[in-house]
PASE-838389 format. One record per residue (C-alpha): x, y, z. Coordinates in steps of 0.25 Angstrom, whole numbers. Example, Ala and Ser with C-alpha at 12.3 -4.5 7.8 and 13.67 -1.06 7.14 Angstrom:
BEGIN
     x     y     z
    49   -18    31
    55    -4    29
//
This chain:
BEGIN
     x     y     z
    70   173  -224
    60   169  -234
    48   161  -228
    36   154  -235
    24   152  -226
    13   142  -230
     0   143  -221
   -15   144  -223
   -29   141  -220
   -31   146  -206
   -26   156  -196
   -19   145  -188
    -9   143  -200
    -8   157  -205
    -6   165  -192
     6   157  -187
    12   159  -201
    10   174  -201
    16   175  -187
    29   168  -191
    30   176  -204
    29   189  -195
    40   184  -186
    49   180  -198
    47   194  -204
    51   200  -190
    63   192  -189
    68   192  -204
    69   206  -211
    70   200  -224
    59   189  -222
    50   186  -234
    38   178  -231
    28   171  -241
    15   165  -236
     8   154  -244
    -6   150  -241
   -20   147  -246
   -25   158  -256
   -39   158  -251
   -38   156  -236
   -35   166  -225
   -20   167  -227
   -22   173  -240
   -27   186  -234
   -21   185  -220
    -6   183  -224
    -6   194  -234
   -12   203  -224
     0   201  -215
     9   206  -226
    14   193  -231
    15   188  -245
     5   176  -248
     3   166  -259
   -10   158  -259
   -11   143  -263
   -23   134  -263
   -24   122  -253
   -35   114  -245
   -36   103  -236
   -35    88  -239
   -48    85  -234
   -63    83  -238
   -67    76  -251
   -57    69  -261
   -60    81  -270
   -56    91  -259
   -43    83  -257
   -40    82  -271
   -42    97  -272
   -33    99  -260
   -22    91  -266
   -23    98  -279
   -22   112  -272
   -10   107  -264
    -3   102  -277
    -5   116  -284
    -1   123  -271
    12   115  -270
    16   119  -284
    13   134  -282
    20   133  -268
    33   127  -275
    33   140  -284
    31   149  -271
    42   142  -264
    51   144  -277
    48   158  -278
    48   163  -264
    61   154  -260
    58   153  -245
    68   150  -234
    57   142  -227
    43   138  -229
    34   137  -217
    20   130  -217
    10   134  -207
    -1   124  -211
   -13   124  -219
   -14   116  -232
    -8   126  -240
     5   125  -233
     8   111  -237
    11   113  -252
    19   125  -249
    27   118  -239
    29   106  -248
    33   116  -259
    44   122  -250
    49   109  -246
    51   105  -260
    58   118  -263
    68   114  -252
    63   126  -243
    63   123  -228
    49   121  -222
    43   123  -209
    29   119  -204
    21   126  -193
    10   118  -186
     1   126  -177
    -8   115  -172
    -6   103  -163
    -9    94  -174
    -1    95  -187
   -10   100  -199
   -11    93  -212
    -3   103  -220
     9   102  -211
     8    87  -210
    10    87  -225
    22    95  -224
    29    90  -211
    38    79  -218
    46    89  -226
    45   101  -217
    59   106  -211
    52   111  -199
    39   110  -191
    35   120  -181
    24   115  -171
    15   122  -160
    12   109  -152
    20    98  -147
    10    88  -152
    14    91  -166
    27    84  -163
    19    71  -165
    17    74  -179
    30    81  -183
    44    77  -185
    50    82  -172
    64    84  -179
    59    96  -187
    47   101  -178
    48   111  -167
    38   116  -157
    38   131  -159
    24   136  -159
    15   145  -167
    21   158  -172
     8   165  -169
    11   164  -154
    23   173  -157
    14   184  -164
     4   183  -153
    14   184  -141
    19   197  -147
     6   203  -150
     4   215  -140
    -8   215  -130
   -17   227  -134
   -23   233  -122
   -31   243  -130
   -38   232  -137
   -40   224  -125
   -47   236  -118
   -55   238  -131
   -61   224  -128
   -67   229  -115
   -57   220  -107
   -53   222   -93
   -38   219   -91
   -40   216   -76
   -49   204   -79
   -45   190   -85
   -48   189   -99
   -55   176  -106
   -54   177  -121
   -64   169  -129
   -61   168  -144
   -64   158  -155
   -58   164  -167
   -63   175  -176
   -77   169  -179
   -79   163  -165
   -87   150  -163
  -102   149  -161
  -101   137  -152
   -90   143  -144
   -97   156  -143
  -110   149  -137
  -102   142  -126
   -95   156  -123
  -108   163  -122
  -113   153  -111
   -99   152  -104
   -93   165  -103
  -103   173   -95
  -101   163   -84
   -86   166   -83
   -82   174   -71
   -84   189   -74
   -71   192   -68
   -65   187   -81
   -67   195   -94
   -70   187  -107
   -67   192  -121
   -76   183  -130
   -72   184  -145
   -85   178  -151
   -81   179  -166
   -85   187  -177
  -100   187  -179
  -104   182  -165
  -103   195  -157
  -117   199  -157
  -122   185  -153
  -111   183  -142
  -111   197  -136
  -126   196  -134
  -125   182  -127
  -114   187  -118
  -117   199  -109
  -106   199   -98
   -97   211   -95
   -85   202   -94
   -87   196  -108
   -83   204  -120
   -88   198  -133
   -80   202  -146
   -80   196  -160
   -65   197  -162
   -53   200  -154
   -38   203  -157
   -34   192  -148
   -19   194  -148
   -21   208  -143
   -27   203  -130
   -22   189  -128
   -11   194  -118
   -23   197  -108
   -31   184  -110
   -32   175   -98
   -39   164  -105
   -44   161  -119
   -55   152  -125
   -52   150  -140
   -49   140  -151
   -37   131  -152
   -31   135  -165
   -16   136  -167
   -15   151  -167
   -24   152  -155
   -15   142  -147
    -3   150  -151
    -9   163  -146
   -14   158  -133
    -2   151  -129
     7   163  -133
     0   171  -122
    -2   160  -112
   -17   160  -112
   -25   149  -105
   -36   144  -115
   -49   137  -117
   -48   131  -131
   -60   127  -139
   -54   120  -151
   -61   122  -164
   -66   108  -169
   -67   113  -183
   -52   114  -187
   -43   104  -194
   -38    92  -186
   -45    97  -174
   -31   104  -171
   -37   114  -162
   -41   103  -152
   -27    98  -152
   -21   112  -151
   -30   114  -138
   -27   100  -133
   -12   104  -133
   -14   117  -125
   -23   109  -115
   -12   100  -113
    -3   111  -110
   -13   116   -99
   -15   130  -105
   -29   128  -111
   -42   121  -109
   -50   115  -121
   -65   114  -124
   -68   107  -137
   -80   114  -144
   -89   101  -142
   -87   103  -127
   -89   118  -127
  -100   123  -118
  -102   134  -108
   -98   125   -96
   -85   119  -102
   -81   133  -106
   -84   140   -93
   -77   129   -85
   -64   130   -93
   -64   145   -93
   -67   146   -78
   -55   136   -75
   -45   145   -81
   -51   159   -77
   -54   155   -62
   -40   148   -60
   -29   158   -60
   -18   147   -58
   -24   138   -70
   -24   150   -79
   -10   154   -76
    -5   140   -78
   -13   139   -91
    -6   153   -95
     8   147   -92
     5   134  -100
    -1   142  -112
    12   150  -113
    21   138  -112
    13   132  -124
    15   144  -132
    26   148  -142
    28   163  -142
    41   162  -150
    36   153  -161
    39   162  -172
    53   165  -168
    56   150  -166
    50   146  -180
    59   157  -186
    71   152  -179
    68   138  -184
    66   143  -198
    80   150  -197
    86   136  -193
    79   130  -205
    83   140  -216
    97   143  -210
//
């Protein structure tokens, strides 16, 4: 099996692609995988570090001034020509696009070379790159039923995010859990807003978290560079403040999580069935975190607080509703698991086999 994967720009596109690649290598002894992405974005370092061959192209969004749009169109045209050669030389059985502008010229090139193509959409709103390629794609994988409204149902399947498969298989690390100073006999609330954290969210947490019943323990991941300020502002025995946490190593023991609503995060928390309070980032394209969060709220496994409405009172109210009501917490856990796709990678590989024969 020879698989060409196009992805880039953000971790939300890159990590699901890596998860599928890992699953393919485990399934096929003779599997060859080639990644194509932006030569100057995070994938250019992240993907080779995972042991995969990587070729970099140039791509940017069709937004901003006319000059920026013309530049983007020029880059896409150049990348398309380069992608044609990549496809010709690599001779993939299938090309899979995980989004990001760089994936569009690669998928177009694969289609023109008569290679089977599959798109993966991580969010509840279809991204611009995937929209460009949907008409000629042989298969489209989605993570939210809402995407059926934008996709051709005859070639679209709701299979979920491959990241969920990796997450579910990740072992709980008791030693690491203990090193964080956590007590396994107490309910755990995890608060995490990404590697850099969020100043506005941190300010609300500083006010709200000390008011939560001390019978609960709280792990507050404040983000790199924020530890000194946050740790001084919070002085409670039941609140552990850290800059960073290996989230997958402890998710199995998390009773409730306060987090963003990116595609990867949604895949992780539903894979483990964790009740959540989602604070979607207002700074992402197409406001897709808001729509991701809305779907999980509809499925009754999450609460949402928009950042404009975030304060100590709204935060304390939502957290207390979950942690003080065991019945509600269990219902949310059940609903979260039902919304997850722990077999996403295997299901995608099964479909790939159908496509390539």
